[in-house]
C-alpha positions in Angstrom: 0.7 -46.2 -9.3 0.7 -48.8 -6.6 1.2 -52.1 -8.4 -2.1 -54.8 -8.7 -1.6 -57.9 -7.7 -2.2 -59.1 -11.6 1.2 -57.4 -12.2 3.2 -59.8 -10.3 5.3 -62.3 -12.0 5.8 -65.9 -10.9 9.3 -66.3 -9.1 11.7 -67.9 -11.2 15.2 -68.6 -10.1 16.9 -65.3 -8.6 20.1 -65.6 -10.5 21.0 -66.9 -13.7 23.9 -69.7 -14.3 26.4 -66.7 -14.5 25.3 -65.1 -11.2 23.4 -62.4 -12.7 20.1 -61.7 -11.6 17.3 -62.3 -14.1 14.8 -59.5 -15.2 11.9 -61.7 -13.7 13.2 -61.7 -10.2 14.1 -58.2 -10.7 10.6 -56.8 -11.5 9.2 -59.2 -8.6 11.5 -57.8 -6.3 10.7 -54.1 -6.9 7.0 -55.0 -7.1 7.1 -56.4 -3.9 9.4 -53.4 -2.4 6.3 -51.4 -3.6 3.9 -53.4 -1.4 6.5 -53.2 1.4 6.4 -49.6 1.4 2.6 -49.5 1.3 2.3 -51.8 4.1 5.2 -49.6 6.1 3.3 -46.3 5.5 -0.2 -47.2 6.5 1.1 -48.9 9.4 2.5 -45.9 10.2 -0.6 -43.9 9.7 -2.6 -46.2 11.9 0.1 -46.0 14.8 -0.5 -42.2 14.3 -4.1 -42.3 14.5 -4.2 -44.7 17.7 -1.8 -41.8 19.5 -4.4 -39.0 18.5 -7.2 -41.1 19.7 -8.6 -42.1 16.5 -8.4 -45.7 16.7 -9.9 -47.7 19.9 -8.2 -51.3 20.6 -5.2 -52.0 19.7 -2.4 -51.1 16.7 0.1 -53.9 15.6 2.7 -53.1 13.2 4.7 -55.4 10.8 7.9 -52.8 11.3 10.8 -55.3 10.3 8.6 -58.0 9.1 7.6 -56.7 5.7 9.8 -58.5 3.7 8.9 -62.0 4.8 4.8 -61.1 4.7 5.0 -59.4 1.5 7.1 -62.5 -0.1 3.6 -65.0 0.7 1.4 -62.2 -0.7 2.9 -61.7 -3.9 4.1 -65.6 -4.2 0.2 -66.9 -3.9 -2.1 -66.6 -6.8 -5.6 -66.2 -7.1 -7.6 -69.0 -5.9 -5.3 -69.8 -2.9 -5.8 -69.3 0.6 -4.1 -67.1 3.0 -4.7 -66.7 6.4 -2.3 -63.5 7.7 -1.5 -62.7 11.2 -1.4 -59.4 12.9 2.0 -58.0 11.6 1.0 -58.8 7.9 -0.3 -56.1 6.2 1.9 -56.0 3.2 1.1 -59.6 2.6 -2.2 -58.8 3.0 -2.0 -55.8 0.7 0.0 -57.7 -2.0 -2.7 -60.5 -1.9 -5.4 -58.0 -2.9 -6.8 -56.4 0.3 -8.2 -53.0 -0.4 -6.9 -49.9 1.3 -10.1 -49.1 2.3 -10.7 -52.6 3.6 -7.9 -52.1 6.3 -8.7 -48.3 7.2 -12.3 -49.0 7.7 -11.9 -52.0 10.1 -9.7 -49.6 12.0 -11.6 -46.7 12.3 -15.0 -48.9 12.8 -16.9 -48.1 9.8 -19.8 -50.4 9.1 -18.8 -50.2 5.4 -15.7 -52.3 6.6 -15.3 -55.9 5.9 -16.4 -57.0 9.4 -18.8 -54.2 9.6 -17.6 -52.6 12.5 -17.4 -56.0 14.6 -13.8 -55.6 15.7 -11.2 -53.1 15.3 -7.2 -53.4 13.9 -6.6 -56.9 12.5 -9.6 -59.6 12.7 -10.9 -58.9 8.9 -10.9 -60.6 5.7 -13.0 -61.8 2.5 -13.3 -65.5 2.8 -14.8 -66.0 -0.4 -11.7 -64.5 -2.1 -9.2 -66.6 0.4 -8.4 -64.2 2.6 -9.2 -65.5 6.0 -10.1 -63.2 9.0 -7.7 -64.0 11.8 -8.4 -65.6 15.3 -6.4 -64.4 17.8 -5.5 -67.5 19.6 -2.0 -68.1 18.7 -1.9 -71.3 16.1 -5.1 -71.3 15.6 -5.0 -70.2 11.7 -3.2 -73.4 11.1 -6.1 -76.0 11.3 -8.9 -73.4 9.8 -6.2 -73.5 6.8 -6.1 -77.2 7.0 -9.9 -77.4 6.7 -10.0 -75.1 3.8 -7.8 -77.2 1.9 -9.4 -80.4 3.1 -12.5 -79.3 1.9 -11.2 -78.5 -1.1 -9.9 -82.2 -1.5 -13.3 -83.1 -0.9 -14.7 -81.2 -3.9 -11.9 -82.6 -6.3 -10.2 -79.1 -6.4 -6.7 -79.2 -7.1 -3.9 -76.6 -7.9 -4.5 -74.4 -4.8 -2.2 -73.9 -1.6 -3.1 -72.6 1.8 -0.2 -70.1 3.4 -0.6 -69.0 7.4 1.4 -67.2 9.6 2.8 -67.5 13.2 5.2 -66.2 15.6 7.6 -68.1 17.1 5.6 -68.3 20.6 2.9 -70.0 18.6 5.2 -73.0 18.0 4.7 -73.9 21.7 1.1 -74.2 21.6 -0.7 -77.3 21.3 -2.7 -75.9 17.8 0.4 -75.7 16.3 1.3 -79.4 17.0 -2.0 -80.9 16.4 -2.3 -79.0 13.1 1.1 -79.4 11.8 0.9 -83.1 12.1 -2.7 -83.2 10.9 -1.5 -81.4 7.7 2.0 -84.0 7.3 -0.4 -86.9 7.6 -2.8 -85.7 5.1 -0.2 -84.2 2.9 -2.0 -81.2 2.5 -0.5 -78.0 0.4 0.2 -75.8 3.2 2.9 -73.3 3.7 3.2 -72.7 7.3 5.7 -69.4 8.3 7.2 -68.9 11.4 8.5 -65.4 11.9 11.1 -65.9 14.6 11.1 -62.3 15.9 12.9 -63.3 18.9 10.0 -62.5 21.3 6.6 -63.8 22.3 5.4 -60.5 23.3 8.5 -59.9 25.9 9.0 -63.7 26.7 12.6 -64.2 24.7 13.2 -67.3 22.5 15.3 -68.9 24.9 12.4 -69.3 27.1 10.3 -70.5 24.4 12.1 -73.6 23.2 15.2 -75.3 23.4 16.2 -76.5 20.0 18.7 -74.7 18.4 16.1 -73.4 15.4 12.5 -74.1 15.1 13.1 -75.4 11.6 15.1 -78.7 13.5 11.1 -79.4 14.4 10.3 -80.1 10.8 11.7 -83.5 10.6 9.9 -84.8 13.6 6.4 -84.0 11.5 7.7 -85.3 8.4 7.7 -82.0 6.5 10.4 -79.9 5.0 11.9 -77.1 6.8 13.8 -74.2 5.4 15.3 -71.3 7.1 15.1 -67.4 5.4 16.8 -64.4 6.5 13.8 -61.9 7.3 15.8 -59.0 7.0 16.5 -59.9 3.2 13.7 -59.0 0.8 15.5 -61.5 -2.0 16.1 -64.4 0.4 12.6 -64.1 1.3 11.4 -64.0 -2.1 13.2 -67.1 -3.3 12.8 -69.3 0.0 9.1 -68.7 0.6 8.5 -68.8 -3.3 10.1 -72.1 -3.9 8.3 -73.5 -0.5 4.8 -72.4 -2.2 5.8 -73.8 -5.4 6.5 -77.1 -4.0 3.5 -77.5 -1.9 1.6 -76.8 -5.2 3.7 -79.3 -6.9 2.1 -82.2 -4.2 5.3 -82.1 -2.2 3.1 -82.0 1.0 3.7 -79.2 4.1 6.2 -76.8 4.2 7.8 -74.8 7.1 9.1 -71.6 6.9 11.4 -70.3 9.9 12.4 -66.8 9.0 14.8 -64.9 11.7 14.1 -61.3 12.3 13.7 -58.5 14.6 10.2 -56.6 15.1 11.4 -52.9 15.3 8.7 -52.2 17.9 6.8 -53.4 20.8 4.0 -56.0 20.5 1.6 -53.1 20.0 1.8 -49.2 20.0 0.9 -49.4 23.4 4.0 -51.4 24.5 7.5 -49.6 24.6 9.6 -52.7 23.7 11.9 -51.6 26.7 12.8 -55.4 27.2 14.4 -55.9 24.0 18.1 -56.7 23.9 19.9 -53.7 22.9 22.8 -56.0 21.2 20.0 -57.7 19.1 18.6 -54.2 17.7 22.6 -53.5 16.8 22.9 -57.0 15.1 21.8 -58.2 11.7 18.2 -58.9 12.7 18.0 -55.7 13.6 18.3 -54.5 10.1 15.2 -52.4 8.6 14.2 -54.5 5.7 12.4 -51.7 4.3 15.4 -49.6 3.9 17.5 -52.3 3.1 15.6 -53.7 -0.2 15.4 -49.8 -0.9 19.4 -49.6 -0.9 19.3 -52.5 -3.1 16.8 -51.2 -5.7 19.0 -47.9 -5.8 22.4 -49.2 -5.8 21.5 -52.0 -8.4 19.9 -49.0 -10.4 16.7 -50.5 -10.8 15.3 -47.6 -9.8 16.8 -43.9 -8.7 16.2 -42.3 -5.6 14.0 -39.8 -7.4 11.7 -42.5 -8.5 11.6 -44.2 -5.0 10.7 -40.9 -3.2 8.1 -40.4 -6.0 6.2 -44.0 -5.0 6.3 -42.6 -1.3 4.7 -39.6 -1.9 1.9 -41.5 -4.3 1.5 -43.8 -1.1 1.0 -41.0 1.2 -1.4 -39.5 -0.9 -3.4 -42.5 -1.6 -3.3 -43.4 2.2 -4.5 -40.0 3.1 -7.3 -40.0 0.5 -8.4 -43.5 2.0 -8.6 -41.9 5.7 -10.5 -38.8 4.6 -13.2 -40.9 2.8 -13.9 -43.3 5.8 -13.7 -40.7 8.3 -16.5 -38.9 6.5 -18.6 -42.0 6.7 -21.3 -42.5 9.5 -20.7 -44.7 12.6 -22.5 -48.0 13.1 -26.2 -47.7 14.1 -27.2 -50.2 16.4 -30.9 -50.2 15.6 -30.1 -51.0 11.8 -27.9 -53.6 12.6 -28.6 -57.3 11.6 -25.8 -58.2 14.1 -23.7 -60.5 11.7 -19.9 -59.9 11.3 -20.3 -60.7 7.7 -23.3 -59.4 5.3 -25.6 -62.0 5.6 -26.2 -62.4 2.2 -22.2 -63.1 2.1 -22.5 -65.7 4.7 -25.0 -67.8 2.7 -22.7 -67.7 -0.1 -20.0 -69.0 2.2 -21.8 -71.7 3.6 -24.1 -72.8 0.6 -21.3 -72.3 -2.2 -21.5 -75.7 -4.2 
């Protein structure tokens, strides 16, 4: 079966003193890979439905960013805050988002979390810490700051908040103001930057002049670390350690992962501007295929078992799509025109 979030073990050190992979890390790697596989196949299903005219609006897949995204979802705990971005389907699923939530939102079902109000990725479950995305780049960082400060006012501790941006968002005012605020307030914020080399079609060389985005961390007084975004083991270790440090009171953490999105900005974009040399470089490595190769080569699971996981995931996705396609569309005469159910809104804003 596709694993549940409760089955994910806490991240220990990747290796013991002798350089041997620990059983804890091996288990977490395999669980994370299965979430990656679910995210990749569900993304491919959405792309297929889009090309078939079944989805209106945009489809933005996470191909090439699943290792980074899933590392956030499996390393957070119940009670934490996660504000994902457009390519974070794998992380959303690992954090606990039901497959039906994603399918209903894309297909416009009024039974979805946003009640047909928006296609694609602007969905969430605020009561459960999954924050609906704001499209404006960098805008999710101050939202998470506010939630963390609100918990501080209530005397709550032991939880953290994570959010994601691309490298283009690091050039926005919201990024600078919110990261500065988090540093001054010493908030348990984990800010993940997916440096996928292009802000839509603008290359990184036209976005920033510093050697690496992580160099900016020192200017804010926060800790900055770099991850190989194509390597699941490295992402699990780096992101997991950053979350642990934030949870232990060491303040905001900036994680910059270098990778390449393996497609256009969305399914409407042919990505003809991406440098062919980048595709052939280490950055262009498919993180899902690389993780699968690790699992099979280390004999953590056989190729047949991985194939069974893939077939089961495809079946679950097809069943979810079939369910949603049978559901009626929104009826404007019966709608209250609230993005979230009004009862939910009262619970969100009146919760003591």
